[in-house]
N, C-alpha and C positions, 0 to 999 in steps of 0.2 A: 877352481870348481865352484866354490862358494860365491865368487864375484859374478860368474856367469849366471848362476841361479838367481842371484839378487837382481841383476839386470833384467833377466827374463820376467821376474815377478813384477818389476816396476813397469815394464811394457804392458803386461796384462792388465795391471791396475789402471794405467792411464787410458787404455782402450776401453776398459769397462766403464770408466767415469765419462768418457766422451759419448759412448752409446746411451748411458743413463741420462746424460745432459741433453742429448738430442730428443729422447722420448719425453723428457720433462718439458722442454721448450715447446714441443709440438702439441702439448695437451694443456698448457696453462690457460685457465679460464674457459676451457671447453669440456664437454661431455660427449660421449658418442651419441650421435644424432641430435646434437644441440640445436642445429638450425631447424630440424623438424619440430622439436619441442616448442621453440619460439613461434614457429609458423602456426602450430596447433593452438597456441594460446592467443593468437591474433583476434582482436575484438572485431567481429563482423556483424554486430547486433544491428546497427542501422542499415547496412546493405541487405541483411536478411529481410527486414521489413520491406524496403523499397523493392527488392527483387520479387518478393512474393505479392506485392501489390495490395497487401492487406495489413492493417494494424489491429491486432487481436488484443482486446483488453477484457477484464473480468469485474463483475460486481455480484452482489447476492441476488439481485432480482426482486428483493422483498423489502426495499428501503425507499418508499415514496416520500418526497417527490424526486429523489435523486436517481434511483433506478428501480423500476418496477414494471409489472406486466399490465398492459391494457389489451385484453384479448390475448392474441398470440405474440404480440410485439412488446418488446422491452423499451421503455421510454424513460424520460426524466432528465434532470439537470446534468448528471454525469454522462448520460448517453449523448446528449447535444454537445457537451464539452468534448467528448471523445471524437464525434463526428467532425467538429471544427479542427481538431488537431489532425485528424486523418486527412482532411482537405488540404492543410498546410504541407503534409507529407506527400500529397498527390497519390494517395492510396485509398482503398475502401476501409470502412470500419467494420470489424466483426466483434459485437459485444456479447460475450459469453457470460452466462449466469451459473453460479455454483455456490455450494454451501460456504458461508463465511468462515467457519472454523477450519476449513481446509484450503483457503484461497491462497495463502502465502505459499504453501507447499506446492500447490498447482503451479504457481509462478515459478518456483525454483526448479521444478522438473520439466519446465517448457511447454505447459499446456497453452499458454498465452504470452503475449509480449510484455504486458504490464497489468497491474491491478489499478482500475479507475473506478472505485466504488465507495468514495467518501471515506478512505482510510486515513486515520489520524497518524501523524509522525510521532513515534515514541522511540525512546532509547532501546527498548527491548527489540522492537522491529528492525531498528537500524543495525543490529547485530547480524541480521540475516538477509536484508535486502537494502537497496538504496532508494532514496526518495528524491523526487523533483522538488522545485520550489512550490509553495502552496498555490492551489488554484481557487480555494475559498477558505473562510474561517467561520467556525461556529463554536458550539460548546455543549457540554453535558447539562441536561435539564431533568429534573424530577417532576413527574405528572402524576396526579391522583384523580379519584372521582370527586366531583365538586361537593358531594354531601358526606365526605369522609371525615370532616372535622380537622384534617391535617393542614396546617397553615405554615409549618416550618419544617425544613428537612430534618432537623434534630429529632423530630417526632417519629421518624422511621426506625429508630432503634428497636430491634426485636420484631419488626414487621417483615413482610415478604415483598421484594422488588424483583420485577422481571427485567431481564436484559437479553439482548441478542448474543448468542454464543460467539466467542472469539473477539468481542468488542472490548474496548477499554472501560466500558460503563460498569463492569463488575467491580472494578477497584473502588468506584465511587459509592456503589451500594454497600460494600463491605466497610468502607470508611464511615458510613453512617450507622453501622452496627446491625444492618439488616441481613436477613436470609436472602440468598440469591437463587432465583429460578432461571434456568436457561431455556431459550427458544431459538428456533432457526432464524427468525427475522422479527422485525418490529410490527408487522402486520399481526403476528401471533401475540406478541407481548401486550399490545394495546387491546386486542380482542379479549385476552385473559383478564385484563384490568376491567374492561366494560362488563365482562361477565361476573366480576366479583371474586375471581379465584386468587388474585393477588392484590396487595395493598397499594402498589405503585409501580411505575416504570421509569427507568432512567434511559434516555436516548438523546439524540441530537435535538437541540431546541427547534430547529426548522422542521423536523419530522413532526414534533408535537403540534406546531402551529398548523400544519397542513391537516393533521388528524382532527383538530378541533374544528376546523372549518369545513372539511370535506368528508371525513369518515362517518359512516352511519353510527349515530349515537355520540359522535364526537363532542357535541355541545355539553355532554356530561363531564368532560375532562377539564382539568384546570392545572395550571403550572404553579408549582410551589417555589417561592423564592427566586433568586437570581441564578445565573449560570453557576453551576458547581466548579467549572473551570473552562478555559478557552482552549480550543483545539485548532491545529493547522492541518488541513487536509491536502494530500498530494498523491501523485501517481507513484506506485512502487514498481521498481524494475530489478532484475537479477543483478547480483554483485558481478562485477567485471564488465558489465555492458555499458561502459563509459561513453561510447560514441552515441548510443541511443539516448542515454540520459542527458548528454549535452545538447542534442538536437531538441529533445522535449522541453528542456529548460529554455532554450532559445525561443521556441514556439510559444510557450506559456508566457514568457515575458512580453513578447509582442502582443499576445491576446490581452494581457493586462493593460499594456500601453495604448493599444488602438481601440479599446473599448469593447472588444468581442466578448470577453468574459462577462463584463457588466451587462451587456445586452442579453446574453443567455440568462443571467441571474434575474434581471428585471422581468423577463418573460415568465419565468417559473415562480417568482416570489412577489408578484404583484407590485413591481416597481422597486423592490428591495435589492440593494446591492450587497451581496454576501462575499464578494471577492476582495473587499478591503476590511482590515481590522476595525 
């Protein structure tokens, strides 16, 4: 009786192990719906743009001469760069303007395909978006009124500096020991400076050059010292959109190599090529 029971137990045990083994072998490396998950994660970023026939990019619209309004139209170096990229993609350009302090979040939730608004590459931004290769180079510049008596950035300790919200220039102002006032864009920062409500502005050097030459009252502005630091400007795209990123990098490199970017720069900056370090 005991032997029969033992044999029967062994048979049940072996069958159980075989069944368990089949279940294990059939599920190694897989999860239910695994193929569907992989398909859902497929990168369709480039085909999305090509199928739509539109490359949608964003800037603040208040950053002359890079992107700003002339009447009802937004124009500038960034806009012409975007138009050239769209032509290479064989699609239309849709240049969207939005508040700078929310522009990255707008990208992340899909309001546009990329940010093309003179955005500097930073480690902090690289945590949430990816960047193309740079399309131009510039840097942070302090500007004050020419009768202020300020001749050195170190004199800004304890004074008030205006910067555009969401830019990296706030860090430069704080490093000088200044109080920081935030504004929507640099049209406002420079207007506030000309009106005597702040002591200085830190913005892109090329923005300052244009303001001095073209802004009403700009002749009263003067740059103080050299660049506070060099910045590399690039397009920002969403994390995971590697196909679009690769194609934009290919196009930008070609535009560097064939002189397209240089031509756009020289048109906007009176013969100056800002696309090279």
